[in-house]
C-alpha positions as CSV (number, residue, x, y, z in Angstrom):
1,M,-109.7,-83.5,-32.2
2,N,-113.6,-83.0,-32.5
3,M,-115.6,-86.1,-33.0
4,N,-119.1,-85.1,-34.3
5,I,-121.0,-88.7,-33.7
6,T,-125.0,-88.6,-34.8
7,S,-127.5,-90.3,-33.2
8,P,-131.0,-92.0,-34.6
9,V,-132.7,-89.8,-32.0
10,K,-132.9,-86.3,-33.1
11,S,-134.3,-84.8,-29.6
12,P,-134.2,-85.8,-26.1
13,Y,-137.7,-85.6,-26.0
14,A,-138.4,-88.6,-28.7
15,I,-138.5,-91.3,-26.3
16,P,-140.7,-89.8,-24.0
17,E,-142.8,-88.7,-26.5
18,A,-143.0,-92.3,-28.2
19,S,-143.8,-93.5,-24.9
20,R,-146.8,-91.2,-24.4
21,S,-148.1,-91.6,-27.7
22,A,-148.1,-95.3,-26.8
23,V,-150.1,-95.3,-23.6
24,E,-152.6,-92.7,-25.0
25,G,-153.4,-95.0,-27.8
26,I,-153.9,-98.0,-25.3
27,R,-156.4,-95.7,-23.4
28,E,-158.1,-94.7,-26.6
29,Q,-158.3,-98.9,-27.3
30,L,-159.3,-99.7,-23.4
31,T,-162.0,-97.2,-23.6
32,R,-163.4,-98.4,-27.0
33,L,-163.3,-101.7,-25.6
34,D,-165.4,-100.9,-22.6
35,Q,-167.5,-99.3,-25.1
36,N,-168.1,-102.3,-26.9
37,V,-168.5,-104.6,-24.2
38,A,-171.3,-102.4,-22.9
39,E,-173.0,-102.5,-26.3
40,V,-172.9,-106.4,-26.2
41,A,-174.1,-106.5,-22.6
42,R,-177.3,-104.5,-23.6
43,G,-178.1,-106.3,-26.9
44,E,-178.6,-103.8,-28.9
45,G,-179.1,-103.6,-32.4
46,S,-181.0,-106.2,-34.8
47,S,-178.8,-105.5,-37.9
48,S,-175.8,-107.3,-38.1
49,F,-172.9,-104.7,-38.5
50,A,-175.0,-101.5,-37.6
51,P,-173.7,-99.0,-35.4
52,G,-174.8,-100.4,-31.9
53,S,-174.9,-103.7,-32.7
54,S,-173.6,-106.7,-30.5
55,D,-172.2,-108.5,-33.9
56,R,-170.1,-105.3,-34.9
57,A,-169.2,-104.6,-31.2
58,L,-167.6,-108.2,-31.5
59,V,-165.7,-107.4,-34.5
60,E,-164.6,-104.6,-33.7
61,Q,-163.0,-106.0,-30.4
62,Q,-160.5,-108.1,-32.7
63,E,-159.4,-104.3,-33.9
64,I,-158.9,-103.3,-30.4
65,V,-156.9,-106.4,-29.8
66,L,-154.4,-105.4,-32.3
67,A,-154.2,-102.2,-31.8
68,V,-153.2,-102.5,-28.1
69,R,-150.8,-105.0,-29.0
70,A,-149.3,-102.5,-32.1
71,N,-149.1,-99.8,-29.1
72,A,-147.6,-102.1,-26.6
73,K,-144.9,-102.9,-29.2
74,S,-144.2,-99.4,-29.3
75,L,-144.2,-98.8,-25.9
76,E,-141.6,-101.7,-25.5
77,A,-139.7,-100.6,-28.4
78,A,-139.5,-97.2,-26.7
79,N,-138.2,-98.3,-23.5
80,Q,-135.8,-100.4,-24.5
81,A,-134.4,-97.3,-26.6
82,L,-134.6,-95.2,-23.3
83,G,-132.3,-98.3,-21.9
84,T,-129.6,-98.3,-24.4
85,I,-129.4,-94.6,-23.8
86,I,-129.3,-94.6,-20.5
87,D,-126.6,-97.6,-21.1
88,I,-124.4,-95.5,-23.3
89,K,-124.2,-92.0,-21.4
90,V,-123.3,-94.0,-18.2
């Protein structure tokens, strides 16, 4: 008897790629955060939301926090999926 079991995972590389993407997203956001912290510390920019202004950098930090959280959730989901696949294979 030939059983054809389908899986939502199309490729054995899908999970590591998802993890890689999430980690890269977190790294990008941490780089943005470092840049914004430097802008705020310098106190540059007189116009509230002009490029390089402290106000813009502070507001953007909230976006960065949300993006890091989203990438962390993606990484967590990828790790859980990988754990499930390992449990199934064992």
